[in-house]
C-alpha positions as CSV (number, residue, x, y, z in Angstrom):
1,X,80.8,-31.9,-47.8
2,X,84.4,-30.4,-46.6
3,X,83.5,-27.4,-49.7
4,X,79.8,-26.1,-48.3
5,X,81.7,-26.2,-44.8
6,X,84.0,-24.3,-46.8
7,X,80.7,-21.8,-47.8
8,X,79.9,-22.1,-44.2
9,X,82.0,-20.5,-42.5
10,X,82.5,-17.8,-45.1
11,X,78.9,-16.9,-44.9
12,X,79.5,-17.5,-40.8
13,X,82.7,-14.2,-40.8
14,X,80.2,-12.2,-43.9
15,X,77.3,-12.4,-41.4
16,X,79.6,-11.3,-39.0
17,X,81.3,-8.7,-40.4
18,X,77.9,-7.2,-42.1
19,X,76.9,-7.3,-37.5
20,X,80.7,-5.4,-37.0
21,X,80.0,-2.8,-39.7
22,X,76.5,-1.7,-38.1
23,X,77.6,-1.2,-35.2
24,X,81.0,0.9,-36.2
25,X,78.0,3.0,-37.9
26,X,75.7,3.1,-35.0
27,X,78.2,3.8,-32.7
28,X,79.1,7.0,-35.8
29,X,75.5,8.2,-35.8
30,X,75.7,8.3,-31.8
31,X,78.3,10.7,-31.6
32,X,76.2,13.0,-33.8
33,X,73.1,12.6,-32.9
34,X,72.9,16.2,-31.6
35,X,74.2,17.1,-35.1
36,X,71.4,15.6,-36.9
37,X,68.6,16.3,-34.4
38,X,69.7,20.1,-35.2
39,X,69.3,19.3,-38.8
40,X,66.3,18.1,-38.7
41,X,64.8,21.2,-36.7
42,X,66.6,23.5,-39.3
43,X,64.7,21.8,-41.7
44,X,60.7,21.5,-40.1
45,X,61.8,25.3,-40.1
46,X,62.4,26.0,-43.6
47,X,59.6,22.7,-45.4
48,X,56.8,23.2,-43.0
49,X,54.9,26.1,-42.1
50,X,52.7,24.8,-39.8
51,X,55.7,23.8,-37.6
52,X,57.4,27.7,-38.0
53,X,54.2,29.3,-37.2
54,X,54.6,27.7,-33.8
55,X,55.3,29.8,-30.4
56,X,59.1,30.5,-30.5
57,X,60.7,28.0,-28.7
58,X,58.6,25.4,-30.0
59,X,60.9,23.5,-32.2
60,X,64.2,23.5,-29.8
61,X,62.1,22.5,-26.9
62,X,59.9,19.9,-28.4
63,X,60.7,18.5,-32.3
64,X,64.7,18.3,-31.9
65,X,64.2,16.2,-28.3
66,X,62.1,14.0,-30.8
67,X,63.7,14.0,-33.5
68,X,66.9,13.0,-32.0
69,X,65.0,10.2,-29.3
70,X,63.5,9.2,-33.0
71,X,67.4,8.8,-34.1
72,X,67.9,6.6,-31.2
73,X,65.3,4.6,-31.1
74,X,66.0,4.2,-35.2
75,X,69.3,3.3,-34.2
76,X,68.0,0.1,-31.5
77,X,66.2,-1.5,-34.4
78,X,69.0,-1.7,-36.2
79,X,70.1,-4.8,-34.6
80,X,66.3,-6.1,-34.6
81,X,66.0,-9.1,-35.4
82,X,63.3,-9.0,-37.7
83,X,62.4,-12.4,-38.3
84,X,61.8,-13.0,-34.6
85,X,58.3,-12.1,-32.9
86,X,59.3,-9.4,-31.4
87,X,58.3,-8.0,-27.6
88,X,55.1,-6.0,-27.9
89,X,55.8,-4.7,-24.7
90,X,59.1,-3.8,-25.9
91,X,57.4,-2.3,-29.1
92,X,55.8,-0.4,-26.9
93,X,58.0,1.6,-24.7
94,X,60.1,2.2,-27.8
95,X,56.8,4.3,-29.6
96,X,55.4,5.6,-26.7
97,X,57.3,8.7,-27.2
98,X,56.7,9.2,-30.1
99,X,53.0,8.5,-30.0
100,X,52.7,11.4,-26.6
101,X,54.5,13.6,-29.0
102,X,51.6,13.2,-32.0
103,X,49.1,13.8,-29.3
104,X,51.0,17.6,-28.2
105,X,50.8,18.3,-31.8
106,X,47.4,18.2,-31.7
107,X,46.6,19.9,-29.3
108,X,49.1,22.4,-30.1
109,X,47.1,23.3,-34.0
110,X,49.7,20.5,-36.1
111,X,47.0,19.5,-38.9
112,X,48.2,14.8,-39.1
113,X,49.2,16.3,-42.5
114,X,52.0,18.5,-41.2
115,X,52.5,15.4,-39.2
116,X,53.1,12.9,-41.7
117,X,54.8,15.1,-43.1
118,X,57.9,15.8,-40.5
119,X,58.0,12.4,-40.5
120,X,59.2,11.6,-44.2
121,X,61.1,14.9,-43.8
122,X,62.8,13.1,-41.2
123,X,63.5,9.6,-42.9
124,X,65.1,11.6,-45.9
125,X,67.4,13.6,-43.8
126,X,68.4,10.6,-41.7
127,X,68.6,8.6,-44.8
128,X,70.6,11.1,-46.5
129,X,73.4,11.2,-43.0
130,X,73.7,7.3,-43.0
131,X,74.7,7.3,-46.8
132,X,78.0,10.0,-45.9
133,X,78.7,7.8,-43.3
134,X,82.4,6.5,-44.0
135,X,80.9,2.3,-43.0
136,X,78.0,2.9,-45.7
137,X,80.8,4.5,-48.3
138,X,82.7,1.7,-48.3
139,X,80.3,-1.3,-48.1
140,X,77.6,-0.5,-49.8
141,X,75.7,-3.9,-49.0
142,X,75.4,-2.4,-45.7
143,X,73.7,0.5,-46.8
144,X,70.7,-1.9,-48.7
145,X,70.3,-3.8,-45.5
146,X,70.4,-0.5,-43.2
147,X,68.0,1.5,-45.6
148,X,65.4,-0.8,-45.8
149,X,65.5,-0.9,-42.1
150,X,64.9,2.8,-41.6
151,X,62.4,2.6,-44.2
152,X,60.6,-0.5,-42.0
153,X,61.3,1.9,-38.6
154,X,59.8,5.2,-40.9
155,X,56.6,2.9,-41.6
156,X,56.2,1.8,-38.3
157,X,56.4,5.4,-36.1
158,X,54.1,6.9,-38.6
159,X,51.7,4.1,-38.6
160,X,51.9,5.1,-34.2
161,X,52.1,8.4,-34.1
162,X,49.0,9.3,-37.0
163,X,47.3,7.0,-34.9
164,X,48.5,8.2,-31.6
165,X,46.7,12.0,-33.2
166,X,43.2,10.3,-34.5
167,X,42.7,8.5,-31.3
168,X,43.7,11.7,-29.4
169,X,41.4,13.9,-31.9
170,X,38.4,11.2,-31.6
171,X,38.3,11.6,-27.8
172,X,38.8,15.4,-27.9
173,X,36.1,14.9,-30.4
174,X,33.5,12.5,-28.5
175,X,33.8,15.1,-24.9
176,X,33.2,18.0,-27.2
177,X,29.5,15.9,-27.9
178,X,29.3,14.8,-24.4
179,X,29.5,18.5,-23.1
180,X,27.8,19.9,-25.7
181,X,24.8,17.3,-24.9
182,X,25.9,18.3,-20.8
183,X,24.7,22.1,-21.8
184,X,21.8,22.1,-23.9
185,X,20.4,20.1,-20.9
186,X,21.0,22.8,-18.7
187,X,20.2,25.2,-20.1
188,X,16.1,23.7,-21.4
189,X,15.5,21.9,-18.4
190,X,15.8,25.7,-16.4
191,X,17.2,23.9,-13.2
192,X,21.0,24.2,-13.7
193,X,23.3,26.6,-11.5
194,X,25.0,29.6,-12.9
195,X,28.4,28.1,-12.2
196,X,27.7,25.8,-14.4
197,X,26.2,27.5,-16.7
198,X,29.2,29.3,-16.7
199,X,31.5,26.6,-17.3
200,X,30.1,24.7,-20.3
201,X,29.2,27.8,-22.2
202,X,32.8,29.2,-22.3
203,X,33.7,26.1,-24.1
204,X,31.5,26.8,-26.4
205,X,31.8,30.8,-26.6
206,X,28.1,31.4,-25.9
207,X,28.5,34.9,-24.2
208,X,25.6,34.3,-21.2
209,X,24.3,37.6,-21.3
210,X,23.6,37.8,-25.3
211,X,20.3,37.2,-26.7
212,X,18.9,33.8,-27.9
213,X,16.0,31.7,-30.1
214,X,15.7,28.7,-29.8
215,X,14.2,26.7,-32.9
216,X,13.3,23.4,-32.3
217,X,12.7,20.5,-35.2
218,X,11.0,17.2,-34.2
219,X,9.4,14.9,-36.5
220,X,5.7,15.1,-37.2
221,X,5.7,11.0,-36.5
222,X,6.9,10.8,-32.5
223,X,9.3,6.9,-32.4
224,X,9.8,7.3,-35.1
225,X,13.1,9.1,-35.5
226,X,16.9,6.6,-35.9
227,X,19.5,8.6,-34.4
228,X,20.4,8.1,-38.0
229,X,17.9,10.8,-39.2
230,X,18.3,12.7,-36.5
231,X,22.1,12.6,-37.1
232,X,20.4,13.4,-40.4
233,X,19.0,16.6,-39.5
234,X,20.8,17.6,-37.4
235,X,23.5,17.9,-40.3
236,X,20.2,20.3,-41.9
237,X,19.4,22.2,-39.8
238,X,23.3,23.3,-39.1
239,X,23.7,23.9,-43.6
240,X,20.7,26.3,-43.0
241,X,20.7,27.5,-40.3
242,X,23.2,30.6,-40.0
243,X,23.5,33.3,-37.5
244,X,25.3,36.3,-37.9
245,X,26.5,36.6,-34.5
246,X,29.2,33.5,-32.4
247,X,27.4,31.4,-29.7
248,X,25.3,29.0,-32.4
249,X,24.9,25.6,-30.4
250,X,22.8,22.9,-31.7
251,X,22.7,19.5,-30.7
252,X,20.5,16.5,-30.9
253,X,17.8,15.7,-27.9
254,X,15.7,12.3,-27.2
255,X,13.6,12.6,-30.5
256,X,14.1,16.4,-31.4
257,X,16.6,19.2,-32.6
258,X,17.9,21.7,-31.0
259,X,19.7,25.1,-31.7
260,X,20.6,27.7,-29.8
261,X,20.4,30.6,-32.2
262,X,22.3,34.2,-31.3
263,X,20.1,37.1,-32.6
264,X,20.6,40.5,-31.7
265,X,17.3,43.1,-32.2
266,X,18.1,44.3,-35.4
267,X,14.8,43.8,-37.7
268,X,17.2,42.7,-40.3
269,X,18.7,40.0,-38.5
270,X,15.1,38.4,-37.7
271,X,14.0,38.8,-40.4
272,X,17.5,36.5,-41.8
273,X,16.0,33.7,-38.8
274,X,13.0,34.1,-40.8
275,X,14.1,32.7,-44.2
276,X,16.5,30.3,-42.8
277,X,14.0,28.9,-40.9
278,X,11.3,28.3,-43.2
279,X,14.0,27.4,-46.2
280,X,15.0,24.4,-42.6
281,X,10.5,23.7,-43.0
282,X,10.8,22.8,-46.4
283,X,13.6,21.0,-46.6
284,X,11.9,18.5,-44.0
285,X,8.7,18.3,-45.2
286,X,8.9,15.4,-42.2
287,X,9.5,17.6,-39.5
288,X,8.1,20.3,-38.0
289,X,9.9,23.8,-37.2
290,X,9.3,25.8,-34.3
291,X,11.2,29.0,-33.1
292,X,10.4,31.1,-29.8
293,X,10.9,34.7,-29.0
294,X,14.6,36.3,-28.7
295,X,15.1,35.9,-25.0
296,X,17.8,37.6,-23.2
297,X,20.8,35.6,-21.5
298,X,21.4,31.9,-21.5
299,X,19.2,31.1,-18.1
300,X,16.6,32.5,-20.5
301,X,16.6,29.4,-23.1
302,X,14.7,26.9,-20.8
303,X,11.8,29.7,-21.4
304,X,13.0,29.5,-24.7
305,X,12.5,26.5,-25.6
306,X,8.9,25.9,-24.1
307,X,7.6,28.9,-26.8
308,X,9.5,27.0,-30.0
309,X,6.9,23.5,-28.2
310,X,4.3,25.8,-27.9
311,X,4.8,26.8,-31.2
312,X,4.6,23.3,-32.7
313,X,2.4,22.1,-30.7
314,X,-0.6,24.4,-32.0
315,X,0.1,23.5,-35.6
316,X,0.5,20.5,-35.5
317,X,-2.1,19.4,-38.4
318,X,-0.7,20.9,-40.6
319,X,1.1,20.3,-43.8
320,X,2.4,23.6,-44.4
321,X,6.7,23.6,-45.4
322,X,7.5,26.6,-42.8
323,X,8.4,27.6,-40.3
324,X,6.2,28.3,-37.3
325,X,7.1,30.9,-35.1
326,X,5.4,31.4,-31.6
327,X,5.2,34.8,-32.2
328,X,2.6,34.5,-34.3
329,X,1.4,31.6,-32.4
330,X,0.9,34.0,-29.2
331,X,-2.2,35.5,-31.1
332,X,-4.4,31.6,-32.1
333,X,-3.6,31.0,-28.4
334,X,-5.2,34.0,-26.9
335,X,-7.8,33.2,-29.5
336,X,-8.5,29.9,-28.6
337,X,-8.8,30.7,-24.2
338,X,-10.8,33.8,-25.0
339,X,-14.3,34.0,-24.2
340,X,-15.1,36.5,-27.7
341,X,-13.8,33.4,-29.5
342,X,-17.6,32.5,-30.9
343,X,-18.5,36.4,-30.6
344,X,-15.5,37.5,-33.3
345,X,-17.0,34.4,-35.6
346,X,-20.5,35.5,-35.3
347,X,-19.5,38.8,-36.2
348,X,-16.7,39.2,-38.4
349,X,-17.1,35.5,-40.3
350,X,-19.6,34.7,-40.4
351,X,-21.3,37.6,-42.6
352,X,-18.6,37.5,-44.8
353,X,-18.7,33.6,-45.4
354,X,-23.0,33.6,-46.3
355,X,-21.7,37.4,-48.6
356,X,-19.7,35.5,-50.1
357,X,-21.3,32.3,-51.1
358,X,-24.4,34.7,-52.4
359,X,-22.8,36.5,-54.3
360,X,-19.8,34.8,-55.2
361,X,-18.0,37.3,-53.6
362,X,-14.4,37.2,-52.1
363,X,-14.6,38.8,-48.9
364,X,-13.4,36.8,-47.3
365,X,-9.7,35.7,-49.0
366,X,-9.4,39.7,-49.8
367,X,-8.9,39.8,-46.1
368,X,-6.7,37.1,-44.9
369,X,-5.2,38.1,-48.3
370,X,-4.5,41.6,-46.6
371,X,-3.3,40.4,-43.2
372,X,-0.7,38.3,-44.7
373,X,0.4,41.2,-46.9
374,X,0.8,43.2,-43.8
375,X,-2.2,45.5,-44.4
376,X,-1.0,46.6,-48.1
377,X,-3.5,47.1,-50.5
378,X,-0.5,47.1,-54.0
379,X,0.9,43.6,-52.3
380,X,-2.6,42.4,-51.0
381,X,-3.4,43.3,-55.2
382,X,-1.0,42.0,-56.8
383,X,-1.9,38.5,-54.9
384,X,-5.2,38.6,-55.7
385,X,-4.1,39.7,-59.1
386,X,-6.6,42.8,-59.1
387,X,-6.7,46.1,-59.0
388,X,-5.4,48.1,-55.9
389,X,-8.6,49.8,-56.0
390,X,-11.0,46.4,-56.5
391,X,-8.9,45.5,-53.0
392,X,-10.3,48.7,-51.8
393,X,-13.6,48.4,-52.6
394,X,-14.5,44.9,-50.9
395,X,-12.7,46.6,-48.3
396,X,-15.2,48.4,-47.7
397,X,-17.7,46.3,-48.6
398,X,-16.4,44.3,-45.0
399,X,-16.2,47.4,-43.1
400,X,-20.2,48.0,-43.9
401,X,-21.1,43.8,-43.5
402,X,-19.0,43.7,-39.5
403,X,-18.8,47.7,-38.6
404,X,-15.1,47.1,-38.3
405,X,-13.1,49.7,-40.3
406,X,-10.6,47.4,-42.5
407,X,-8.2,51.7,-41.9
408,X,-9.0,52.0,-38.3
409,X,-6.6,50.1,-36.6
410,X,-8.7,48.8,-33.6
411,X,-11.2,47.1,-35.9
412,X,-8.5,45.7,-38.4
413,X,-7.0,44.1,-35.0
414,X,-10.5,42.7,-34.2
415,X,-10.5,41.4,-38.0
416,X,-7.5,40.0,-37.6
417,X,-8.2,38.3,-34.7
418,X,-11.3,36.9,-36.0
419,X,-9.7,35.2,-39.3
420,X,-7.7,33.2,-36.2
421,X,-11.3,32.2,-35.0
422,X,-12.2,30.4,-37.6
423,X,-12.4,26.9,-38.2
């Protein structure tokens, strides 16, 4: 029993000696805290491009003090009893400055990878300084104990700062989505104040006086679009629409996906939008895609949205996998509301249908192809797989039967409108 008591006493003495050496190490590192902080700041400059590219004074006035505070927190952790349950409030208070610094790094544009790299570099540098301390050189056992505590501290701090960084990023994303929805609703409703439009549009870089088109994507079967399917559809819209100007805004509104598409007057840009919208419609066969005319200023987005709705409404029963443009639908509206609709049909369409039935001809098909090709004889001939002279002959027959000459502009307009009057 006496021998056991001696062992216990020697063990207690060793533990006490270990604690004394730890305190001496802490005092040594406290005295060198400023120099160690400067060394860490220098290594950040040398090793982390994202830190080096930040404004002058950023490292000296923010990063270096944070590194020194981290060193002080690590030194405090050397006396922690990790077998005991630590006080959560004390732990939260210890890591709060580093969580705050992570939030600052996010808003300073430092990527999370660079942030975590900085904390790893901090750990390597501090351990290097600890190894050079006389207390460690003379007592390897103390080095093992301290190394474990430093590693644990680095893990805890890295976890805390990563969590704070990602929480801040998520919050900003959520805030951005809220602003996006507010701006879309404000523009589409047509009732917001100009001050509100100016304030919200600046957040997304939308020039208030630029020209815009609205692209509207709506399910063919309303009330059957789940939030998940709408999110996927929104992603598809963003993948297919690529304006050349800044100020592109997309979002989900009720059961629709709305895109405010910046567009100048250049015909090539209009052609690009038509190609992108048609490709989008082909990718989303269960949806209808409507495109408004181009309007000047964000204050006109409400009118553009109504036009995109009308473009969809006028084609609700079709199964065509292409986008529907209001500019095209305008002719349909004109014909549908005209008291001359039946006259157009009787004077133009019926004679051609009757001739085609009697002679097994294709005059009506030829007229449709001619209008669809932009009134180009050669293109029409290629579409119909006939000779251009054959197309010319058929157009002359159309003139004879209807009294409307396809080679005279006013007559051609009536022929094109008559095609839209056909059931």
